C-alpha positions as CSV (number, residue, x, y, z in Angstrom):
1,X,-104.5,-26.2,-55.4
2,X,-103.1,-29.4,-56.9
3,X,-102.7,-32.1,-54.5
4,X,-100.7,-35.4,-55.3
5,X,-99.8,-38.3,-52.9
6,X,-96.9,-40.4,-53.7
7,X,-95.8,-43.7,-51.7
8,X,-92.5,-45.2,-51.9
9,X,-90.6,-48.2,-50.5
10,X,-87.0,-46.4,-49.5
11,X,-85.2,-47.9,-52.4
12,X,-87.8,-46.0,-54.2
13,X,-87.1,-42.7,-53.2
14,X,-84.7,-40.3,-55.2
15,X,-82.1,-38.7,-53.9
16,X,-83.8,-35.5,-53.9
17,X,-86.9,-36.8,-52.6
18,X,-84.8,-37.9,-49.5
19,X,-83.2,-34.9,-48.7
20,X,-86.7,-33.2,-48.9
21,X,-88.1,-35.2,-46.3
22,X,-84.8,-35.4,-43.7
23,X,-84.9,-31.8,-44.2
24,X,-88.4,-31.2,-43.5
25,X,-88.7,-33.8,-40.8
26,X,-85.3,-32.2,-39.1
27,X,-87.2,-28.5,-39.0
28,X,-90.3,-29.5,-37.8
29,X,-89.1,-32.4,-35.0
30,X,-85.4,-30.9,-34.3
31,X,-85.6,-27.0,-34.7
32,X,-89.5,-26.5,-34.1
33,X,-90.3,-28.9,-31.4
34,X,-86.7,-27.8,-30.0
35,X,-86.3,-31.9,-29.8
36,X,-82.6,-32.9,-30.0
37,X,-82.6,-36.7,-31.2
38,X,-81.1,-38.5,-34.0
39,X,-83.9,-38.7,-36.6
40,X,-82.6,-41.5,-38.5
41,X,-83.0,-43.7,-36.5
42,X,-82.9,-46.5,-39.1
43,X,-86.7,-47.6,-39.2
44,X,-86.6,-45.7,-42.5
45,X,-84.8,-48.3,-44.6
46,X,-87.6,-50.5,-43.6
47,X,-90.7,-48.5,-44.0
48,X,-93.1,-47.2,-46.8
49,X,-93.0,-43.4,-47.2
50,X,-96.1,-41.0,-48.5
51,X,-95.0,-38.1,-49.7
52,X,-98.0,-35.4,-50.1
53,X,-97.3,-32.6,-52.2
54,X,-99.7,-29.3,-52.7
55,X,-98.3,-27.5,-55.8
56,X,-95.0,-29.6,-56.5
57,X,-94.1,-28.8,-52.9
58,X,-94.0,-31.2,-50.1
59,X,-96.8,-30.5,-47.7
60,X,-97.1,-33.4,-45.8
61,X,-95.1,-36.2,-44.7
62,X,-95.7,-40.1,-42.8
63,X,-94.1,-43.0,-42.7
64,X,-95.5,-46.5,-42.5
65,X,-93.9,-49.3,-40.1
66,X,-94.4,-52.8,-40.5
67,X,-95.3,-54.9,-37.7
68,X,-92.7,-55.3,-35.1
69,X,-90.1,-52.6,-36.1
70,X,-91.8,-50.0,-33.6
71,X,-95.2,-51.9,-32.2
72,X,-96.2,-55.1,-32.7
73,X,-98.7,-54.0,-35.4
74,X,-98.3,-51.6,-38.0
75,X,-98.0,-48.6,-37.0
76,X,-97.4,-44.8,-38.8
77,X,-94.7,-42.4,-37.3
78,X,-93.0,-39.1,-38.3
79,X,-96.4,-37.6,-39.2
80,X,-96.1,-33.8,-40.2
81,X,-97.4,-30.9,-41.8
82,X,-94.8,-28.5,-43.7
83,X,-95.6,-24.9,-41.3
84,X,-95.8,-23.5,-44.8
85,X,-98.9,-25.8,-45.7
86,X,-101.1,-25.8,-42.2
87,X,-104.1,-24.7,-41.5
88,X,-105.6,-26.1,-45.1
89,X,-106.6,-29.6,-43.4
90,X,-103.7,-31.2,-44.8
91,X,-103.2,-33.0,-41.1
92,X,-106.2,-35.4,-41.7
93,X,-105.1,-35.7,-45.1
94,X,-101.9,-37.0,-44.6
95,X,-103.0,-39.4,-42.0
96,X,-105.6,-40.5,-44.4
97,X,-103.2,-41.0,-46.8
98,X,-101.1,-43.1,-44.8
99,X,-104.0,-44.6,-43.9
100,X,-104.6,-46.3,-46.8
101,X,-101.0,-47.1,-47.5
102,X,-101.3,-49.1,-44.5
103,X,-104.0,-51.5,-45.9
104,X,-102.3,-51.4,-49.5
105,X,-99.3,-52.9,-48.1
106,X,-100.3,-54.8,-45.3
107,X,-103.7,-55.8,-46.0
108,X,-106.4,-55.8,-43.0
109,X,-104.3,-54.5,-40.1
110,X,-104.8,-52.5,-37.2
111,X,-102.6,-49.8,-37.1
112,X,-101.1,-48.6,-33.8
113,X,-99.5,-45.1,-33.5
114,X,-97.5,-43.0,-30.9
115,X,-99.6,-39.8,-31.2
116,X,-98.3,-36.2,-30.1
117,X,-101.0,-35.4,-27.0
118,X,-102.4,-32.7,-28.7
119,X,-103.6,-33.9,-31.7
120,X,-105.5,-37.0,-30.0
121,X,-108.3,-35.7,-31.0
122,X,-107.7,-35.4,-34.8
123,X,-106.8,-39.0,-34.6
124,X,-110.1,-40.0,-32.9
125,X,-111.7,-38.0,-35.6
126,X,-109.5,-40.5,-38.2
127,X,-111.0,-43.7,-36.0
128,X,-107.8,-43.9,-33.4
129,X,-108.3,-44.5,-29.7
130,X,-106.6,-44.3,-27.1
131,X,-104.3,-47.1,-26.0
132,X,-102.7,-46.1,-22.6
133,X,-101.5,-43.6,-20.5
134,X,-100.2,-40.3,-22.0
135,X,-96.1,-40.2,-21.6
136,X,-93.1,-38.0,-22.0
137,X,-91.0,-38.5,-25.1
138,X,-88.4,-36.1,-25.5
139,X,-90.2,-33.2,-23.6
140,X,-93.5,-33.5,-25.4
141,X,-96.7,-35.4,-24.5
142,X,-97.5,-38.4,-26.5
143,X,-100.0,-41.2,-26.6
144,X,-100.3,-44.3,-28.0
145,X,-103.1,-45.0,-29.8
146,X,-105.0,-47.8,-32.1
147,X,-106.9,-47.6,-35.2
148,X,-108.9,-51.5,-35.0
149,X,-109.2,-52.1,-38.6
150,X,-112.9,-52.1,-39.5
151,X,-113.1,-52.7,-43.3
152,X,-114.3,-49.1,-43.5
C-alpha cells in the first residue's frame, strides 16, 4: 500500500483534484450521511487542502482553515476517509497530516474543530479535548474540540 500526501492551497489544486475532493465530500457528507446542505461554502477558497492518496486513489481529505474563518483559532474541517478505504487506520493518518499542515502553514497554533461526536475519542487520542457541550448540526451530533499547541 503506497501512501502519499498532497498539501495545496485552493489556487494550486488542479481541476481533477478539485473535482475528486468535491465528489468525495458529497458522497460522504451529503449522500452517505443524508445531510442536505451546500458543501462548497466559500471557505475552500481561503483554505489549504490535505489530500491523502493510497495507491493513486483519493483515500482521505481534510481542509485547513486559517484563524477567523470558522473559529477564532486555526481549524480543520471536512475531514473524511473514502468509504472504500475505511478500516485501515487512515482516519488517524489524515487528521495527523492535517495537524502537521496547520503547524507548517501557521506555526505554533492551537487548533479547533467541530467534530462529529461519535469520533470524539479518535480526536482525543490525537490530542484534542472537548471544548463545550455536544450540539446538533444537520441532524448529526457534534462537539467542538481544541488541541492546544504543546510543541510535540
